[in-house]
MARTORGU-176671 format. One line per 5 residues: number of its first residue (from 1); for each residue x, y, z of C-alpha. Coordinates in nm, 2 decimals, m for minus. Layout:
// MARTORGU-176671
NUM> X Y Z  ...
// end
This chain:
// MARTORGU-176671
1> 3.47 0.81 6.25  3.78 0.63 6.32  3.64 0.30 6.35  3.43 0.36 6.03  3.73 0.42 5.84
6> 3.94 0.13 5.97  3.62 m0.10 5.88  3.62 0.03 5.55  3.98 m0.02 5.49  4.02 m0.33 5.66
11> 3.73 m0.50 5.45  3.90 m0.51 5.12  4.22 m0.64 5.28  4.02 m0.94 5.45  3.87 m1.01 5.10
16> 4.21 m1.00 4.92  4.37 m1.23 5.20  4.07 m1.47 5.20  3.95 m1.48 4.82  4.21 m1.29 4.62
21> 3.89 m1.11 4.45  3.97 m0.74 4.52  4.16 m0.65 4.22  3.97 m0.56 3.89  4.23 m0.74 3.69
26> 4.18 m1.07 3.84  4.11 m1.33 3.57  3.79 m1.45 3.75  3.67 m1.09 3.79  3.72 m1.05 3.42
31> 3.54 m1.36 3.34  3.25 m1.27 3.57  3.24 m0.94 3.37  3.35 m0.74 3.67  3.66 m0.57 3.54
36> 3.66 m0.21 3.63  3.43 m0.25 3.93  3.58 m0.12 4.26  3.50 m0.31 4.56  3.45 m0.19 4.89
41> 3.20 0.09 4.81  2.94 m0.06 5.03  3.05 m0.11 5.39  3.06 m0.46 5.51  2.82 m0.59 5.79
46> 3.01 m0.55 6.16  3.03 m0.91 6.18  3.26 m1.09 5.96  3.18 m1.46 6.07  3.15 m1.68 5.78
51> 2.85 m1.86 5.95  2.65 m1.56 5.94  2.43 m1.60 5.60  2.47 m1.27 5.42  2.31 m1.35 5.08
56> 2.23 m1.01 4.98  2.58 m0.86 5.03  2.78 m0.85 4.68  3.10 m0.96 4.86  2.94 m1.26 5.00
61> 2.81 m1.36 4.64  3.18 m1.32 4.49  3.29 m1.53 4.76  3.08 m1.78 4.66  3.17 m1.78 4.30
66> 3.53 m1.90 4.40  3.66 m2.19 4.18  3.58 m2.50 4.39  3.44 m2.81 4.30  3.04 m2.81 4.30
71> 2.80 m3.07 4.29  2.61 m3.15 3.97  2.31 m2.95 3.93  2.40 m2.65 4.14  2.36 m2.30 3.95
76> 2.56 m2.01 4.01  2.57 m1.66 3.84  2.88 m1.77 3.67  2.73 m2.04 3.52  2.43 m1.86 3.40
81> 2.67 m1.60 3.25  2.85 m1.87 3.06  2.51 m1.99 2.93  2.42 m1.65 2.82  2.73 m1.60 2.61
86> 2.70 m1.97 2.46  2.36 m1.91 2.38  2.46 m1.57 2.21  2.73 m1.75 2.01  2.47 m2.00 1.89
91> 2.21 m1.76 1.79  2.48 m1.55 1.60  2.57 m1.86 1.45  2.22 m1.94 1.33  2.16 m1.63 1.16
96> 2.05 m1.69 0.79  2.35 m1.67 0.56  2.14 m1.62 0.27  2.43 m1.59 0.03  2.58 m1.91 0.16
101> 2.28 m2.11 0.11  2.22 m1.99 m0.24  2.59 m2.05 m0.33  2.56 m2.40 m0.19  2.25 m2.46 m0.40
106> 2.42 m2.33 m0.72  2.74 m2.52 m0.67  2.60 m2.83 m0.86  2.44 m2.63 m1.14  2.53 m2.59 m1.47
111> 2.61 m2.26 m1.65  2.27 m2.29 m1.85  2.08 m2.36 m1.53  2.24 m2.05 m1.32  2.16 m1.84 m1.66
116> 1.80 m1.96 m1.65  1.78 m1.87 m1.28  1.89 m1.54 m1.33  1.67 m1.47 m1.62  1.36 m1.59 m1.40
121> 1.47 m1.34 m1.13  1.50 m1.04 m1.42  1.14 m1.12 m1.52  1.01 m1.11 m1.18  1.19 m0.78 m1.11
126> 1.05 m0.63 m1.41  0.70 m0.76 m1.31  0.75 m0.61 m0.97  0.82 m0.26 m1.10  0.48 m0.28 m1.29
131> 0.30 m0.41 m0.96  0.44 m0.13 m0.78  0.30 0.11 m1.03  m0.04 m0.06 m1.04  m0.06 m0.04 m0.65
136> 0.03 0.32 m0.65  m0.23 0.41 m0.91  m0.55 0.59 m0.82  m0.74 0.89 m0.99  m0.57 1.22 m0.96
141> m0.76 1.46 m0.74  m0.86 1.78 m0.90  m0.67 2.09 m0.83  m0.84 2.41 m0.75  m0.77 2.57 m1.07
146> m0.92 2.31 m1.27  m1.23 2.31 m1.03  m1.27 2.69 m1.08  m1.22 2.65 m1.46  m1.51 2.39 m1.48
151> m1.71 2.60 m1.26  m1.67 2.91 m1.51  m1.75 2.68 m1.79  m2.07 2.53 m1.62  m2.19 2.84 m1.48
156> m2.31 2.64 m1.16  m2.42 2.89 m0.86  m2.35 3.22 m1.08  m2.49 3.51 m0.89  m2.42 3.78 m1.16
161> m2.43 3.82 m1.53  m2.21 4.05 m1.72  m2.29 4.18 m2.07  m2.05 4.27 m2.28  m2.02 4.33 m2.66
166> m2.37 4.15 m2.69  m2.26 3.86 m2.51  m2.38 3.75 m2.15  m2.13 3.60 m1.90  m2.28 3.42 m1.59
171> m1.99 3.47 m1.32  m1.95 3.47 m0.92  m1.93 3.79 m0.72  m1.68 3.66 m0.47  m1.41 3.54 m0.71
176> m1.43 3.86 m0.94  m1.43 4.07 m0.63  m1.14 3.91 m0.48  m0.92 3.89 m0.79  m0.98 4.22 m0.98
181> m1.01 4.57 m0.83  m1.21 4.67 m1.14  m1.49 4.44 m1.08  m1.47 4.50 m0.72  m1.61 4.86 m0.78
186> m1.83 4.75 m1.04  m2.00 4.47 m0.85  m2.04 4.73 m0.53  m2.26 4.95 m0.73  m2.48 4.65 m0.80
191> m2.54 4.46 m0.49  m2.85 4.26 m0.57  m2.83 3.86 m0.64  m2.86 3.78 m1.02  m2.78 4.14 m1.13
196> m2.74 4.19 m1.49  m2.44 4.45 m1.57  m2.36 4.58 m1.85  m1.99 4.67 m1.92  m1.81 4.88 m2.16
201> m1.41 4.90 m2.16  m1.22 5.20 m2.26  m0.94 4.97 m2.41  m1.01 4.92 m2.80  m0.97 4.59 m2.97
206> m1.14 4.37 m2.69  m1.40 4.14 m2.83  m1.62 3.89 m2.67  m1.39 3.61 m2.70  m1.11 3.79 m2.53
211> m1.33 3.94 m2.26  m1.43 3.57 m2.17  m1.06 3.46 m2.17  m1.01 3.74 m1.94  m1.28 3.61 m1.71
216> m1.12 3.28 m1.70  m0.80 3.40 m1.64  m0.92 3.55 m1.29  m1.09 3.18 m1.22  m0.78 2.99 m1.32
221> m0.48 3.20 m1.32  m0.38 3.11 m1.64  m0.43 3.25 m1.99  m0.52 3.06 m2.29  m0.21 3.02 m2.52
226> m0.36 3.20 m2.81  m0.43 3.51 m2.64  m0.09 3.65 m2.57  m0.12 3.99 m2.74  0.12 4.17 m2.50
231> 0.04 4.55 m2.58  m0.32 4.49 m2.54  m0.29 4.27 m2.22  m0.09 4.55 m2.07  m0.35 4.81 m2.17
236> m0.62 4.59 m2.00  m0.41 4.54 m1.69  m0.39 4.93 m1.65  m0.78 4.97 m1.67  m0.84 4.67 m1.44
241> m0.61 4.78 m1.17  m0.31 4.59 m1.23  m0.23 4.21 m1.31  m0.42 3.98 m1.06  m0.24 3.82 m0.79
246> m0.17 3.43 m0.77  m0.48 3.24 m0.73  m0.37 3.08 m0.40  m0.31 3.42 m0.24  m0.65 3.54 m0.34
251> m0.82 3.25 m0.21  m0.65 3.25 0.11  m0.76 3.60 0.14  m1.10 3.47 0.11  m1.08 3.21 0.35
256> m0.91 3.42 0.62  m1.12 3.73 0.61  m1.45 3.61 0.50  m1.50 3.92 0.29  m1.78 3.88 0.01
261> m1.91 3.56 0.19  m2.26 3.45 0.07  m2.27 3.10 0.27  m2.22 3.02 0.65  m2.11 2.66 0.73
266> m2.27 2.57 1.07  m2.12 2.29 1.27  m2.40 2.19 1.53  m2.32 2.05 1.86  m2.55 1.74 1.97
271> m2.88 1.72 1.82  m2.81 1.91 1.50  m2.99 2.23 1.56  m2.86 2.59 1.57  m3.03 2.89 1.68
276> m2.72 3.12 1.70  m2.68 3.39 1.42  m2.35 3.49 1.23  m2.30 3.77 1.50  m2.34 3.58 1.82
281> m2.00 3.62 1.98  m1.74 3.47 1.75  m1.38 3.41 1.82  m1.09 3.45 1.60  m1.15 3.10 1.45
286> m1.52 3.14 1.41  m1.63 2.95 1.72  m1.97 3.05 1.88  m2.05 3.13 2.22  m2.38 2.90 2.22
291> m2.23 2.56 2.13  m2.21 2.61 1.76  m1.93 2.68 1.50  m2.02 2.90 1.22  m1.75 2.96 0.93
296> m1.82 3.22 0.66  m1.73 3.05 0.31  m1.82 3.12 m0.05  m2.12 2.93 m0.25  m1.88 2.93 m0.57
301> m1.58 2.76 m0.41  m1.79 2.51 m0.22  m1.97 2.42 m0.54  m1.65 2.43 m0.74  m1.47 2.19 m0.52
306> m1.72 1.92 m0.38  m2.02 1.76 m0.59  m2.20 1.73 m0.27  m2.19 2.10 m0.18  m2.28 2.18 m0.54
311> m2.61 1.99 m0.52  m2.69 2.13 m0.21  m2.60 2.50 m0.34  m2.80 2.44 m0.64  m3.13 2.32 m0.44
316> m3.08 2.61 m0.20  m3.07 2.86 m0.47  m3.35 2.73 m0.63  m3.55 2.75 m0.29  m3.44 3.11 m0.27
321> m3.56 3.21 m0.61  m3.91 3.12 m0.49  m3.91 3.36 m0.21  m3.95 3.70 m0.37  m3.90 3.87 m0.03
326> m3.51 3.76 m0.02  m3.44 3.90 m0.36  m3.30 4.21 m0.23  m3.13 4.10 0.06  m2.79 3.97 0.08
331> m2.85 3.69 0.33  m2.58 3.41 0.36  m2.71 3.07 0.29  m2.67 2.86 0.61  m2.55 2.53 0.57
336> m2.60 2.32 0.86  m2.36 2.01 0.93  m2.42 1.75 1.16  m2.16 1.71 1.44  m2.21 1.33 1.44
341> m2.11 1.33 1.07  m1.87 1.63 1.06  m1.72 1.72 1.38  m1.64 2.08 1.47  m1.27 2.00 1.53
346> m1.21 1.92 1.17  m1.37 2.25 1.03  m1.04 2.44 0.98  m0.88 2.14 0.80  m1.19 2.10 0.57
351> m1.19 2.47 0.47  m0.80 2.47 0.40  m0.85 2.17 0.17  m1.13 2.31 m0.02  m0.96 2.67 m0.06
356> m0.61 2.61 m0.06  m0.55 2.21 m0.14  m0.38 2.17 0.21  m0.43 1.90 0.44  m0.27 2.00 0.78
361> m0.36 1.80 1.07  m0.22 2.05 1.30  m0.54 2.26 1.24  m0.74 2.00 1.42  m0.87 2.12 1.76
366> m0.75 1.88 2.01  m0.87 1.84 2.37  m0.57 1.89 2.64  m0.54 1.52 2.77  m0.66 1.21 2.57
371> m0.84 1.22 2.27  m0.79 1.05 1.94  m0.46 1.03 1.78  m0.34 1.19 1.46  m0.40 0.86 1.27
376> m0.74 0.83 1.38  m0.80 1.18 1.29  m0.67 1.10 0.95  m0.88 0.82 0.91  m1.18 1.01 1.01
381> m1.10 1.29 0.78  m1.08 1.04 0.48  m1.43 0.93 0.55  m1.54 1.29 0.57  m1.38 1.35 0.22
386> m1.53 1.04 0.06  m1.87 1.17 0.23  m1.85 1.53 0.06  m1.69 1.37 m0.26  m1.39 1.60 m0.20
391> m1.08 1.41 m0.35  m0.83 1.64 m0.24  m0.92 1.58 0.11  m0.95 1.19 0.10  m0.63 1.16 m0.10
396> m0.43 1.40 0.14  m0.53 1.20 0.43  m0.44 0.89 0.26  m0.10 1.04 0.22  m0.08 1.13 0.59
401> m0.16 0.79 0.69  0.11 0.62 0.48  0.36 0.89 0.64  0.25 0.78 0.97  0.26 0.39 0.89
406> 0.50 0.23 1.15  0.54 m0.14 1.26  0.35 m0.05 1.56  0.03 0.06 1.38  0.05 m0.17 1.09
411> m0.22 m0.41 1.19  m0.43 m0.12 1.27  m0.40 0.03 0.92  m0.46 m0.31 0.74  m0.77 m0.37 0.95
416> m0.89 m0.01 0.86  m0.80 m0.02 0.50  m0.96 m0.37 0.44  m1.32 m0.24 0.57  m1.58 m0.10 0.33
421> m1.52 0.25 0.47  m1.16 0.22 0.46  m0.90 0.29 0.17  m0.82 0.02 m0.08  m0.49 0.24 m0.18
426> m0.38 0.25 0.18  m0.43 m0.11 0.22  m0.23 m0.20 m0.08  0.07 0.02 0.04  0.04 m0.14 0.37
431> 0.06 m0.48 0.24  0.37 m0.38 0.03  0.51 m0.26 0.35  0.45 m0.59 0.51  0.59 m0.77 0.22
436> 0.91 m0.55 0.19  0.97 m0.57 0.58  0.85 m0.92 0.63  1.19 m1.06 0.76  1.23 m0.82 1.05
441> 0.84 m0.83 1.13  0.85 m1.21 1.14  1.08 m1.17 1.45  0.89 m0.90 1.62  0.56 m0.88 1.80
446> 0.41 m0.73 1.48  0.38 m1.07 1.34  0.13 m1.17 1.62  m0.09 m0.88 1.56  m0.17 m0.98 1.20
451> m0.48 m1.14 1.09  m0.49 m1.46 0.89  m0.62 m1.24 0.59  m0.34 m1.01 0.61  m0.09 m1.28 0.62
456> m0.23 m1.48 0.35  m0.21 m1.15 0.14  0.14 m1.13 0.19  0.26 m1.49 0.15  0.07 m1.52 m0.18
461> 0.30 m1.27 m0.34  0.59 m1.35 m0.54  0.77 m1.05 m0.40  0.79 m1.15 m0.03  1.11 m1.03 0.11
466> 1.20 m1.34 0.32  1.35 m1.67 0.28  1.12 m1.96 0.28  1.29 m2.10 0.58  1.20 m1.77 0.76
471> 0.85 m1.77 0.61  0.79 m2.14 0.76  0.91 m2.02 1.10  0.69 m1.72 1.09  0.39 m1.92 1.00
476> 0.45 m2.18 1.27  0.49 m1.91 1.53  0.19 m1.73 1.44  m0.04 m2.06 1.43  0.09 m2.14 1.79
481> 0.03 m1.81 1.92  m0.34 m1.84 1.77  m0.38 m2.19 1.92  m0.28 m2.04 2.29  m0.52 m1.77 2.24
486> m0.79 m2.04 2.17  m0.69 m2.23 2.47  m0.73 m1.91 2.68  m1.06 m1.87 2.54  m1.17 m2.22 2.61
491> m1.05 m2.22 2.99  m1.31 m2.16 3.25  m1.37 m1.82 3.39  m1.27 m1.94 3.74  m0.92 m2.01 3.62
496> m0.90 m1.67 3.40  m0.67 m1.44 3.55  m0.53 m1.65 3.81  m0.20 m1.84 3.88  m0.33 m2.13 3.70
501> m0.45 m1.96 3.40  m0.30 m2.02 3.05  m0.20 m1.66 3.05  0.00 m1.67 3.38  0.16 m2.01 3.37
506> 0.21 m2.01 2.99  0.18 m2.33 2.77  0.49 m2.56 2.66  0.52 m2.67 2.28  0.47 m3.03 2.36
511> 0.13 m2.96 2.51  m0.01 m2.79 2.21  m0.24 m3.00 1.98  m0.08 m3.07 1.64  m0.41 m3.15 1.51
516> m0.56 m2.83 1.60  m0.25 m2.65 1.48  m0.29 m2.82 1.16  m0.64 m2.71 1.11  m0.55 m2.32 1.21
521> m0.24 m2.34 0.97  m0.42 m2.50 0.68  m0.49 m2.18 0.48  m0.15 m2.06 0.52  0.10 m2.37 0.50
526> 0.02 m2.43 0.12  0.15 m2.08 0.05  0.49 m2.17 0.17  0.69 m2.29 m0.11  0.83 m2.58 0.08
531> 1.10 m2.70 m0.19  1.27 m2.36 m0.15  1.36 m2.38 0.19  1.72 m2.34 0.24  1.91 m2.53 0.36
536> 1.70 m2.83 0.27  1.80 m3.01 0.59  1.66 m2.71 0.81  1.54 m2.86 1.17  1.23 m2.64 1.15
541> 1.11 m2.82 0.82  1.19 m3.17 0.94  1.02 m3.09 1.27  0.70 m2.97 1.09  0.73 m3.30 0.89
546> 0.74 m3.52 1.18  0.46 m3.35 1.35  0.24 m3.39 1.06  0.16 m3.02 0.99  0.28 m3.03 0.61
551> m0.01 m3.13 0.37  0.27 m3.28 0.14  0.63 m3.29 0.21  0.89 m3.12 m0.01  0.99 m3.31 m0.33
556> 1.34 m3.40 m0.21  1.19 m3.57 0.09  0.98 m3.82 m0.12  1.28 m4.00 m0.28  1.49 m3.99 m0.60
561> 1.77 m3.79 m0.66  1.75 m3.54 m0.41  2.00 m3.28 m0.55  1.83 m3.31 m0.91  1.48 m3.27 m0.74
566> 1.61 m2.96 m0.55  1.75 m2.81 m0.87  1.44 m2.86 m1.07  1.22 m2.71 m0.81  1.42 m2.36 m0.86
571> 1.48 m2.40 m1.24  1.23 m2.50 m1.48  1.40 m2.77 m1.69  1.37 m2.79 m2.07  1.36 m3.18 m2.09
576> 1.08 m3.38 m2.04  1.24 m3.63 m1.79  1.30 m3.37 m1.51  1.26 m3.49 m1.16  1.04 m3.27 m0.92
581> 0.80 m3.02 m0.97  0.90 m2.65 m1.07  0.77 m2.39 m0.85  0.83 m2.02 m0.93  1.08 m1.86 m0.69
586> 1.01 m1.54 m0.51  1.22 m1.26 m0.60  1.39 m1.26 m0.26  1.68 m1.01 m0.34  1.97 m1.17 m0.14
591> 1.90 m1.49 m0.36  1.87 m1.27 m0.67  2.19 m1.10 m0.59  2.39 m1.38 m0.49  2.29 m1.58 m0.81
596> 2.40 m1.27 m1.02  2.74 m1.28 m0.85  2.78 m1.64 m0.90  2.70 m1.59 m1.28  2.94 m1.30 m1.32
601> 3.23 m1.46 m1.12  3.23 m1.80 m1.28  3.08 m1.77 m1.61  3.12 m1.42 m1.72  3.31 m1.50 m2.03
606> 3.05 m1.76 m2.16  2.71 m1.58 m2.07  2.62 m1.48 m2.40  2.69 m1.78 m2.57  2.51 m1.99 m2.32
611> 2.19 m1.75 m2.34  2.18 m1.79 m2.74  2.22 m2.16 m2.71  1.96 m2.22 m2.42  1.61 m2.31 m2.54
616> 1.36 m2.11 m2.32  1.07 m2.30 m2.22  0.73 m2.17 m2.30  0.56 m1.99 m2.04  0.30 m2.23 m1.91
621> 0.23 m2.24 m1.56  0.28 m2.53 m1.35  m0.04 m2.73 m1.20  0.00 m2.57 m0.86  m0.06 m2.23 m1.03
626> m0.32 m2.34 m1.24  m0.53 m2.47 m0.96  m0.48 m2.13 m0.77  m0.59 m1.91 m1.06  m0.88 m2.14 m1.11
631> m0.99 m2.08 m0.76  m0.95 m1.71 m0.81  m1.17 m1.72 m1.09  m1.43 m1.93 m0.94  m1.43 m1.67 m0.64
636> m1.46 m1.38 m0.89  m1.76 m1.54 m1.06  m1.92 m1.59 m0.74  m1.88 m1.23 m0.63  m2.12 m0.98 m0.80
641> m2.02 m0.85 m1.15  m1.86 m0.50 m1.13  m2.03 m0.19 m1.25  m1.98 m0.14 m1.65  m1.82 0.17 m1.75
646> m2.01 0.39 m2.01  m1.87 0.34 m2.38  m1.70 0.70 m2.34  m1.49 0.57 m2.04  m1.42 0.24 m2.17
651> m1.29 0.39 m2.49  m1.05 0.63 m2.28  m0.94 0.31 m2.08  m0.83 0.14 m2.39  m0.65 0.43 m2.52
656> m0.45 0.45 m2.17  m0.38 0.08 m2.19  m0.24 0.12 m2.54  m0.03 0.41 m2.43  0.09 0.24 m2.11
661> 0.22 m0.07 m2.35  0.45 0.16 m2.50  0.62 0.29 m2.20  0.98 0.17 m2.14  0.90 m0.05 m1.87
666> 0.64 m0.26 m2.03  0.83 m0.30 m2.33  1.14 m0.39 m2.09  0.93 m0.63 m1.93  0.80 m0.80 m2.25
671> 1.14 m0.80 m2.42  1.28 m1.06 m2.14  1.28 m1.40 m2.24  1.10 m1.57 m1.95  0.84 m1.30 m1.90
676> 0.48 m1.39 m1.87  0.30 m1.16 m2.14  m0.05 m1.23 m1.95  0.10 m1.12 m1.60  0.25 m0.81 m1.74
681> m0.07 m0.69 m1.93  m0.27 m0.78 m1.60  m0.07 m0.55 m1.41  m0.10 m0.26 m1.68  m0.47 m0.32 m1.67
686> m0.49 m0.31 m1.31  m0.33 0.02 m1.32  m0.54 0.16 m1.58  m0.88 0.04 m1.36  m0.73 0.21 m1.06
691> m0.66 0.53 m1.24  m1.03 0.53 m1.34  m1.15 0.48 m0.97  m1.30 0.13 m1.07  m1.31 m0.20 m0.90
696> m1.03 m0.43 m0.97  m1.28 m0.67 m1.12  m1.34 m0.42 m1.40  m0.99 m0.54 m1.56  m1.17 m0.83 m1.70
701> m1.39 m0.61 m1.91  m1.11 m0.39 m2.00  m0.91 m0.72 m2.14  m1.24 m0.78 m2.35  m1.22 m0.45 m2.50
706> m0.85 m0.45 m2.54  m0.90 m0.79 m2.74  m1.14 m0.65 m2.97  m0.92 m0.33 m3.04  m0.64 m0.58 m3.12
711> m0.85 m0.76 m3.33  m0.95 m0.45 m3.53  m0.58 m0.33 m3.56  m0.48 m0.67 m3.68  m0.76 m0.64 m3.94
716> m0.64 m0.30 m4.04  m0.29 m0.40 m4.08  m0.41 m0.71 m4.30  m0.56 m0.47 m4.55  m0.91 m0.40 m4.70
721> m0.94 m0.76 m4.84  m0.90 m0.95 m4.51  m1.21 m1.14 m4.40  m1.42 m1.03 m4.12  m1.44 m1.25 m3.80
726> m1.70 m1.51 m3.87  m1.98 m1.59 m3.56  m1.79 m1.91 m3.46  m1.47 m1.68 m3.42  m1.64 m1.42 m3.22
731> m1.79 m1.67 m3.01  m1.44 m1.82 m2.95  m1.29 m1.47 m2.87  m1.58 m1.38 m2.62  m1.57 m1.72 m2.46
736> m1.18 m1.73 m2.40  m1.22 m1.38 m2.25  m1.50 m1.41 m2.03  m1.45 m1.73 m1.83  m1.76 m1.65 m1.62
741> m1.98 m1.68 m1.90  m1.86 m2.06 m1.97  m1.99 m2.33 m1.69  m1.73 m2.58 m1.78  m1.40 m2.61 m1.64
746> m1.20 m2.60 m1.98  m1.30 m2.24 m2.02  m1.09 m2.16 m1.73  m0.78 m2.34 m1.83  m0.79 m2.27 m2.20
751> m0.65 m1.91 m2.17  m0.33 m2.07 m1.96  m0.25 m2.39 m2.09  m0.46 m2.51 m2.41  m0.44 m2.89 m2.46
756> m0.38 m3.06 m2.79  m0.74 m3.13 m2.86  m0.86 m2.78 m2.82  m0.56 m2.64 m3.02  m0.66 m2.85 m3.32
761> m1.02 m2.82 m3.29  m0.99 m2.42 m3.32  m0.70 m2.43 m3.56  m0.89 m2.42 m3.86  m1.08 m2.14 m3.74
766> m0.80 m1.88 m3.69  m0.61 m1.67 m3.97  m0.27 m1.65 m3.87  m0.03 m1.39 m3.99  0.35 m1.46 m4.06
771> 0.57 m1.47 m3.73  0.82 m1.71 m3.60  0.72 m1.92 m3.30  0.85 m2.20 m3.12  0.67 m2.53 m3.06
776> 0.72 m2.74 m2.76  0.58 m3.07 m2.87  0.67 m3.22 m2.52  0.96 m3.42 m2.64  1.23 m3.19 m2.51
781> 1.30 m3.05 m2.86  1.18 m2.72 m3.02  1.07 m2.68 m3.36  1.06 m2.34 m3.56  0.77 m2.28 m3.78
786> 0.61 m1.97 m3.98  0.24 m1.91 m3.93  m0.01 m1.63 m4.03  m0.22 m1.50 m3.77
// end
């Protein structure tokens, strides 16, 4: 023991004498990051001979770090640490300073140009609000009280007839018995299916209309506004056994107890056959001991909530009416559901959605180990809701999928939402999530999991939250990853999963083929707005140009006044001699905030004067956006025509659009000076179409109908002496609003940018009402004229 102690004490003394590295406050210790480390916790080897190699000993490693002159090329942990610290500093210094880049860009701009840029951003911000509303739009799922009210009005699956005051009221036993003690007693005396029961009430003053309103109260839990005779209602409540409970409470009672059940949902196992009866050893949750699951339910509730179940119940009722031997028997109708379509483990979730408007994944029967995840269960339940036409279930699953959306499952949700059986609503929300968080996603493995279609969907948006420099870096990184994967697929099977495979040894950037990389990135690089890359001398941009990856270099690299070209790429010039091509900037919030800050700091006093003096350029898209819209129109014409809504639905859609046009958001967007009216109204029509559960292509039909409505409204304002539209005017209206009917290219471009010839050819065919407009004749000056249209 003494020897061991002397050794452990002598070892630090020896190190202190030879190297001086024992103290934790030593400068070299601090430089090595070893401050606070106590040496001597590990006993040294018995031999202290320096000639003995002790590479695994930490003290020997510290001795090797003594400040001696070393040969060039030798590595040490201290040098590695220094390199890491320097690399960290370089990385922190290379972090994008978006505000500084935007301020440098605006340093050479005039007050009018900064104000114009801010107005462009304001118009995009207003358009983004409308776009978000359009993406969130979907048809509202009908609540249980509305479905039960429709059931009472349509009298579907009625199993009893009540006769009062000479009027017959078809009704449903389960709902009346669960909601009212009076009807529970009456129906108990007439148990037969389809019984006709005459009723007489002791309370005077109750006519047939009020009796029908009371029955509807039992179905919906709400009384009509004109039926508020409180004294009479109080006497009726005493006769009926009290006021009814809340509708949800009584429906929960029917679900949990199964009382008055007249149907049985049978969830089969395997081949879909079921031989067990309703009394074959059920557990508390309705599981059968023979491999099937039987859940008691009520045909009235099923028929009210789901068109699928309504058609099924109606067919079963017609079949039972043809069997006289079943007339006096209260046998439950068996509805067999195949396990391959609707698994047993979703039975509780399905019934809770039908009865209570709840979608609770905690009710899913899960195995002890393994099995699908909650996200996969929600996706499968969504498809079941679509199959059963149960909107409350499908939309509830959409909400759950959106709540579970994370960066780790973003690619999975996008791929599922883009499929025919997926949810277009979930896909739109996932794309918006990708757009809003693209900046952090571009620096994470999430980027490499995205497909080219999903990346193209994000890059084509004006609301992508990332600078163009970061977008370019992300696109190049994604393309290089795809090229490496292609090289892995091409390598022989003998090399795969070996030390010489591409996956093991990796690939250096200089070994990547620029030609093949350009082919991979050809659909994505045109979507990167190269003229908006800040800083303009970014190494990533210059390297991409040198490698020949870009189809067209930025405008400021082609010569001329570089500063003027850069400014005019951001701000649309009102003069005809502007250099460069204007491209609509993205609504990147750091740029927007900095532009507003520059305007407020330096030009706050003269903003109103300048805005009044600056002439706003007309909303004419540049050539790039015209070509892009032309491609979209050609793609739309290649797709099959959308289904035509019926005239009543189309009329409701037009009324809905007219109402949305008067909303504060739309009015604010249209009031901004640089707002595109066409884009604003397109978002409004998309919202209307999605609220009516129609394809997005139906927005074109809505535009045609809205145009006719506007023409009728304009004719009504002009008065009864206005001339009706001629045949040529109607042809002009329909040909302009339906580009797929015109095979020529002018039909596509006439709406966004009519040329002088088209304007003069159709000028004598239009009636103009008095209004003040600005004409841009192309010479940089604006003339005001009054016209009638």
